[in-house]
C-alpha positions in Angstrom: 68.4 111.9 121.3 71.5 113.4 122.8 73.9 113.1 119.9 71.7 113.7 116.9 69.2 116.3 115.8 66.3 115.4 113.5 63.9 117.6 111.7 61.4 116.9 108.8 60.2 119.3 106.2 58.2 118.6 103.0 59.1 114.9 102.8 62.8 115.6 103.6 64.5 114.6 106.8 67.5 116.4 108.2 69.9 114.5 110.4 72.6 116.6 112.2 75.4 114.9 114.1 75.4 117.0 117.2 78.7 116.7 119.1 80.4 120.0 118.1 82.7 119.9 121.2 84.1 116.6 119.9 84.0 117.6 116.3 81.0 115.3 115.9 83.1 112.2 116.3 81.3 108.9 115.9 80.9 107.5 119.5 78.9 104.4 120.3 76.0 106.7 121.2 76.1 108.4 117.8 76.0 105.0 116.0 73.2 103.8 118.2 71.1 106.9 117.6 71.9 107.0 113.9 70.9 103.4 113.6 67.6 104.0 115.4 66.9 107.1 113.3 67.6 105.4 110.0 65.3 102.5 111.0 62.6 105.0 112.0 62.8 107.0 108.8 62.8 103.8 106.7 59.3 103.0 108.1 58.1 106.5 107.2 56.6 106.5 103.7 56.2 110.3 103.8 60.0 110.7 103.7 61.7 110.4 100.3 65.1 112.0 100.9 67.5 112.5 103.9 70.2 115.1 104.3 73.0 114.3 106.8 75.3 117.1 108.1 77.3 118.0 111.1 76.7 120.6 113.9 78.9 123.7 114.0 81.3 125.0 111.4 84.4 122.9 111.9 83.3 119.3 111.2 80.8 117.1 109.4 82.2 114.1 111.3 85.9 114.2 112.3 86.1 110.4 112.5 85.6 107.5 114.8 85.9 107.9 118.6 89.5 107.0 119.3 88.5 106.5 123.0 86.4 103.6 121.8 89.0 102.1 119.5 91.9 102.1 122.0 90.1 99.6 124.3 89.2 97.0 121.6 90.9 93.6 121.2 90.9 92.0 117.7 87.5 90.3 118.2 86.0 93.5 119.6 87.5 95.5 116.7 85.9 93.1 114.2 82.5 93.4 115.7 82.8 97.2 116.0 83.7 97.3 112.3 80.8 95.0 111.2 78.3 97.0 113.3 79.4 100.3 111.7 79.4 98.8 108.2 75.9 97.5 108.8 74.6 100.9 109.8 76.1 102.7 106.8 75.0 99.8 104.5 71.4 100.6 105.6 71.9 104.0 103.9 73.3 102.5 100.8 70.5 99.9 100.6 67.7 102.2 101.5 65.1 103.1 98.9 65.4 106.7 100.1 68.0 109.1 98.8 70.7 110.2 101.3 72.7 113.4 100.7 75.8 114.2 102.7 76.2 117.9 103.2 79.8 118.1 104.3 81.0 121.1 106.3 84.6 121.1 107.6 86.3 117.8 108.4 85.1 114.5 107.1 87.8 112.2 108.2 88.0 108.4 108.8 84.6 107.2 109.9 83.1 110.6 108.9 84.4 110.2 105.3 83.0 106.6 105.3 79.6 107.9 106.4 79.6 110.5 103.6 80.7 107.9 101.1 77.8 105.7 102.1 75.4 108.4 101.0 74.1 108.7 97.4 76.1 111.8 96.8 78.2 114.4 98.6 77.9 118.2 98.5 80.6 120.2 100.3 81.3 123.6 101.7 84.6 125.3 100.6 86.1 124.5 104.0 85.5 120.7 103.7 88.4 118.4 104.2 88.4 114.6 103.4 90.8 111.9 104.2 91.6 108.5 105.8 94.4 109.2 108.4 94.0 105.8 110.0 97.4 104.5 108.9 99.0 107.3 111.0 97.5 105.5 114.0 98.5 102.1 112.9 95.0 101.0 111.7 93.0 101.0 108.5 89.6 102.3 107.6 87.0 99.8 108.9 83.6 101.2 108.1 83.6 100.3 104.4 85.9 103.1 103.2 88.5 100.9 101.4 85.7 99.4 99.3 83.5 102.4 98.6 86.3 104.9 97.8 88.0 102.5 95.3 84.6 102.0 93.5 84.2 105.8 93.2 87.6 107.1 92.3 89.4 103.9 91.1 91.7 101.5 92.8 95.0 103.3 92.4 93.7 106.8 93.4 92.0 105.2 96.5 95.2 103.4 97.5 97.2 106.7 97.3 94.8 108.4 99.6 94.5 105.5 102.1 98.3 104.6 102.1 99.5 108.2 102.6 96.8 109.3 105.0 96.8 112.7 103.4 93.8 115.1 103.7 92.4 116.7 100.6 90.3 119.8 100.2 86.9 120.1 98.6 88.3 121.1 95.2 90.5 118.0 95.0 87.6 115.9 96.2 85.5 117.3 93.4 88.2 116.7 90.9 88.4 113.0 91.9 84.6 112.6 91.7 84.0 112.3 95.4 82.1 115.6 95.7 79.5 116.8 93.2 79.1 120.4 94.2 81.0 122.9 96.3 79.3 125.9 98.0 80.9 128.9 99.6 79.4 128.6 103.1 77.5 126.1 105.3 74.3 128.1 104.9 74.6 128.0 101.1 75.5 124.3 101.3 72.5 123.4 103.4 70.1 125.4 101.2 71.5 123.7 98.0 71.2 120.2 99.7 67.6 121.0 100.8 66.6 122.3 97.4 68.0 119.2 95.7 66.3 116.9 98.3 63.0 118.6 97.8 63.3 118.2 94.0 63.9 114.5 94.4 61.0 114.3 96.9 58.6 115.6 94.2 59.3 112.5 92.0 57.7 109.1 92.3 59.2 107.5 95.5 59.0 104.0 94.1 60.7 105.0 90.8 63.5 106.7 92.7 64.0 103.7 94.9 64.0 101.3 92.0 66.5 103.5 90.1 68.8 103.6 93.1 68.5 99.8 93.4 69.4 99.4 89.7 72.5 101.5 90.1 73.7 100.1 93.5 73.2 96.4 92.6 74.0 96.7 88.9 77.4 98.2 89.2 78.8 95.1 90.8 77.2 92.7 88.3 78.4 91.5 84.9 76.9 93.8 82.2 74.4 91.3 80.9 73.0 90.6 84.4 72.9 94.3 85.1 70.8 95.0 82.0 68.5 92.1 83.0 68.1 93.7 86.5 67.3 97.1 84.9 64.6 95.5 82.6 63.1 93.7 85.6 62.9 96.9 87.7 61.7 98.9 84.7 58.8 96.4 84.5 58.0 96.8 88.1 58.0 100.6 87.9 55.6 100.6 84.9 53.1 98.4 86.9 52.8 100.9 89.7 49.9 103.3 90.4 52.4 106.1 90.4 53.5 105.3 86.8 49.9 105.4 85.7 49.4 108.7 87.5 52.6 110.1 86.0 51.6 109.2 82.4 48.1 110.6 83.0 49.4 113.8 84.4 51.8 114.2 81.5 48.9 114.1 78.9 46.7 116.3 81.1 49.6 118.8 81.4 49.5 118.9 85.2 51.8 118.0 88.1 51.3 114.3 89.1 50.0 113.4 92.6 52.3 110.4 93.5 51.1 108.2 96.4 54.0 105.8 96.6 52.0 102.9 95.4 
């Protein structure tokens, strides 16, 4: 791959958007390689958690590639939007946990990619925003919907309508960012440690819990409780659940096999 770096360590995959000279902007090549990488990781049962970050110190992902957008007609723009949404939706719908480790700028499409992950950790130099309206366009990779579900409709509208860029502290205050670290190295270490903690848990249980949250939040409460009970029943029937209970009584660490 030319635009992404991939490494795997202890059931955790690390994806690095690697276009530092372009502030890691989301070109067609990046989207293609990201899509291929997600599909490959999805088939790998040894991977439980994925950390996504950006190469260099200046940017996580600075946004979509303006050079691509400027040549699109309405039909092409629609298709471009749908393809990008589909790729990010794979992250949201995956049974694996995705962590965005945001260093520097996460603007436009970069912000949307981070929002598609399960949670966001940030370095102190992180900046977030949707500046699309300053170019005469709107966010098109799912940002209008995901941001409003995280911080509420009115706060999301203010960020999107003004196009202003906020720092990591404000993003944490709004609930976009969970943790802030002083440097990129500290950020990546924290993300790695969290990912490896998650990877020690039963993969099926984590996947079912993620499904319960992601699907349930958009359901009426009674239907969401029904979904939770159904998924709880599935989790209890797994070999990993039996192993987890047995290990608890034997006072040892469980050996989960994702079955």
